[in-house]
N, C-alpha and C positions, 0 to 999 in steps of 0.2 A: 659448515660449508664444505670442508674437506672430506667429511665422511660420505658425502653424496657424489664425490668425483667418480666418474666412470659409470655411474648408475643412471643419472638423469640423461635423457636422449639429447644427442647433439646431431644437427643436420650434417650430411655428408655432401660436399660439393665436388663434382667431378668435371674436369675439362679435358678434352682430347683434340689433337690436331693431327691430320694426316699429311706426312711429308710427301708421300707418294699416294695420292688419292686412289681409292679403290672404286673401279667402275661398277655401277649397278645399272639396272634397267632404267632408273630415273636419272642417272647421272653419277658423277664421282662424289664420294663421301669426303667432304673437306674437313669436318670436325664436328664435335658436339659439346654440349654443356648439359649437365644433369644435376639433380638435387634429390637426395634420398633422406628420408626421416624414419628413424626407428621408433616404433610405438610399443613400449613394453607392456606387459600385463598390468592392468590397472592397479593391482595391489602392491606392485613393486615400488612405485613412487611414494605412495602413502606410507608404506612400512619403512621405507628409507627415511622419510621425513620424521616419522615417529622415533626412529632410532637416533637420528641427529638431535632431536629435541631432548630425548632421554639422556643422551650423553652430555648435553649442555647442562641439564638440570643436575645431574650427578656431579659435574665439575663445579658448578656454583655451590652446592652443598659441601663439597670437599674443601673448597676455599674457606667457607665460613667455619667449618669444623676445625680447620687448621688454625684459625684465629682463636678458637676456644682452647685448643691444645697449647698454643703459645701462651695464652693467659695463665693456664694451669702451670706451665713450666716457670713462668716469671713469678707466679705466686709461691711456688716451691722454693725458688731462689731467694725471694724476699723473706720467706719464713726462716730459711737457713741463716741469712744475714741477721735477722731479728734475734734468732736463738743465740748465735754467737756473740752478738753485741750484748745481750742481756747476761749471758753466762760470763762474759768478760767483766762486766760491772760487778756481778756477784763475786767473782774471784778476787777483784780488788778490794771489795768490802770485807770479805772473809779474811784476806791476808792482813788488812789493817786491824781488824778486830782481834785476831790471834796475836798479832804483834803487841797490841796494847794489853792484852791479857797476860802475855809473858812478862812485860815490864811491870805490871801490877803485882804479879806473883813473885817476881824476883825481888821486889822491894818490900815484900810482906814478911815479917818475922814468923808469923803463923804458918805460912806456906813453907818456909825454909826448914821449919822444924819437922815437916812431914817427909815422906819418902822422896828421895832425891830423883828417882827414876821418872816421877811425874813431870818434873821440870825438864828433864832430858827429852821425854816424849813430846812435850809441848814445843820445845825448840825444834824438833824434827818436823812437827806439823807446821810450824811457822815457815821453815825453810822450803818445804814443799808448796805451801800456799803462796809464797812469794814468786815461785816459778810459774804458777798456773796462769796469771794474767798474760804473760808473754805467749804461752801456748795458745790461749784463746785469741789473742790479737792476731797471731799468724793464721789461725783458722778463719778469723773474720776477714782478713785481707784476701784469702783464697776465695771465700764465699762472695765477697764484693766483686772479685774478678769474674766469677762465673755469672753473676747477675748482670754485670755490665756487658758481658759477651751476649747475653740473651736480649738485652734491651737496646744495645748499641749506644748507650749513654750512661753517664755517671750521675747519681743523684743522692741526696741525703736520705737516709732511711729513717722513718719515724720510729720513735721508741715506745709506742703504745698502740694497742689495738682498740677496736670498738668494743662496747660492752658485750659480754658473751651472749646475752639474750639477743643481740642483733643477728647473730648467725642462725639462731633457731627461727627467728621471724623471717629471715631471708629465704630459707628453704621451705617454710610453711607457706609463703606467699608466692612461690614460683611454681608454675605448672611445668611438668616434665614433658618435653617434646624432643627426645634424643635425636641429634643429627646423625649419629651412627646408624640409627634405624631408618632415617630418611634416605641415606646413602644406600643402605641395603635394599630398601624398597625401590629406589631408582634403578638399582642393578637388576631387579626383577623385571621392571618395565623395559629396560634396555634389552634383556634376554628375550622377552616376548616379541619385541619389535624385530630383533635379529632373526628369530625363528620364522616370523611372518615374512620377512624379506627373503629368506632362503627358500621358503615354500613358493613364493611368487617368482623367484628367479628360475625355478624349475618349470614354470608354465610357459606356454607358447608366447611369442611376441610377434609383432607385425612390422613390415617395412613398406612404406609408401614412397614411390619415386616418380619423377617426371624428367624427361630429357628432350632436348631440342637438337636436331641434327641439321646441319647445313649441307645442301646439295648443290653442286656446281652444274655447269652446262654439259650435257652429255655429248660424247663424240658421235659422229654420224657413221655407225657401223651398219652393215647389212643386217636387217632384221631388228635393229635397235630402234627405240623410240627417239625421234629427232626433236621432239618438243623439249623446251627448257625444263629441267628438273625443279621440283618444288621441295622446299624445306619440310621436314616432318616433325611431328610431335609423338612422343611415346609416353604412356602412363603405365606404371607397373604396381602390382600389389603382391607382396610376398608374406609368408608365414613360416616361422620356425617351429619344428616339432621335436622337442627334447625327448630323447629316447632313454636317458638315465644312465648312459654308459660312462659319464664323466664323474661318477661318485656322488651324484645328487643325494641318493638315499643315505649314504654314510654321513654326508654333511648335515642333512636334516636330523638324523639321529644324534649327532654331536650337539647340535643346537638344542634339541629337546632335553638332552642330559644336562647341559649347562643351565637351562631354565630350571630344571628340578633342583640342581645344586643351589642356585640363588634363592629359590623359595625355601629350601631347607635351612640355608644359612640365615635367612630373615627370621624364620620361626625360632631357631636356636638363639639368635642374637637378642631377640625380644625378651626371651626368658632370662638370659644372662644379665641384660642391662637392668631389668626390673629387680632381680636379686641384688645386683651390685649397688643400685640406687638405695635399696633398703639397708644394705650393709654400711654404706658411706653415711647415711643418715643416722644409723645407730651409733657409729663411731663418733659422729659429731655431737649427738645428744649426750653420749656418755662423757665426752670431754667437758661439756658444759656442767654436768652434774659433778664430775670430779673437781673441776676448777672452783665451783661454789663451795664444796667441802674444804678444799685446800685453803681458800681464802678465809674461811672460818677458823681453820686450825692454825693459821700462820701467826696471829697475835698471841695465841696460847703458847706456841713454840718459842716465840721471841721472849715472852715472859719467863718461860722455863729456862732458857739459856742465861738470861740475866740473873735469875735467882740462883742457878747452879754455879755460875762463875763467881758471884759475890760470896756464896757460902764456902767455896773452895779456897778462895783467896783469904777468907777469914779463918780458915783452918777447921771449919766445922762441916765441910761437905766432902763428898767423894769425888775423886778425879774421874773415875769410870763413869759416874753419873754425868759429870760435865761433858765428857767426850761423847756420851750417848745423846745428850740434848743437842750438842753442836752438830753431830752427824744427822740427827733427825731434822734439825732446822735447815741444814744444807740440802737434804734430800727433798724437803717440801718446796724450797725455793727452785731447785732444779726441775722438779716435777711440774711445777706451775709453768715454768718457761717452756719446757718440752710439750706440755699439753696445749699451751697457747699456739705454738708453732704447728702442732698436729691439727688443731682447730682450723687454722688458715688453710692447710693443705687439704683437709677433708672437705671443707666448704668449696674449695676451687675444684676439686675432683668431682664433687656432687654436681656443681653447676655445669661442668663440662659434659658429664653424662646426661644431664637433663637438657642440654642444648640451650641453656639460658645465657643470653647476652647481657653484658653490663656496660654502663657508661664509665668513662674514665673517672676514677676516684670513688666509684660506687662500691668497689670491693676492697681495693688497697689504695 
């Protein structure tokens, strides 16, 4: 409605009153009332309406796209909280295991007969691992604060994800209709309507008017008509002839350039979004493959840690082998947690690019 202000024709009402009436042949002019209506070039109103509708469509798409972006931001915040929560649990579990390993090693005569530096190194690892839960807790509190700022509310974070296959099924069953492209296409329609409006504004327009003049009784002068004057009607028709001195041509060229810009932006954005959708889908698929492999390796890693720790405590195993299996097991656990968080983020970003809406609870 506001975008059409000053463009749609408004009637002009004119009133006049003569404080000292002017004598005419028919009598003194007492006053008049007139009404004028500007009739613009026919294309001006239609192009203005198209421009307003295009603005409204772009605004509606931007509002919906903002919702998709907010969902992605919340999903990223959720993934960060999930990651910190799981890493905190992992840190507690690792600290407890290393502490129990140290107790078992310290009480074993076979281990005490071995190199003393191994026990010293294990004590250092225990001390460092006992500090890690506190660090992860602080990071978790910070992540909770960021997520709460996004959502405006506090809530308990679930400690598990849907099966990894769910994410593959989600993107496979979702058709991509990017809202960023819809906004860009709406900008093209808006630029086209603006160019049409500017062209129409440079065309002639018309003015139709009518006035009613009140005539009083004439004075009886020599040679003047002594009959009582009669009120008169006047009808007028005018036309404006733009000569182009007000920068019409430059304005039109600017509008044409802006239209070319929006069309080029749409074409480039279409290619970029297609490539980015493929990239996000590839990351998501790779995450699923890596998680499947890591879940297969995890039991083997747990078994290797148990075997290496028992052998070392019994005095028949290598401490370096134990450390290596412990670090490999920790790396597998950490990689699983990070890949799960990346899976959530990649799915959210893909759904945002694809313009896919989700119901509450459908994604997280």
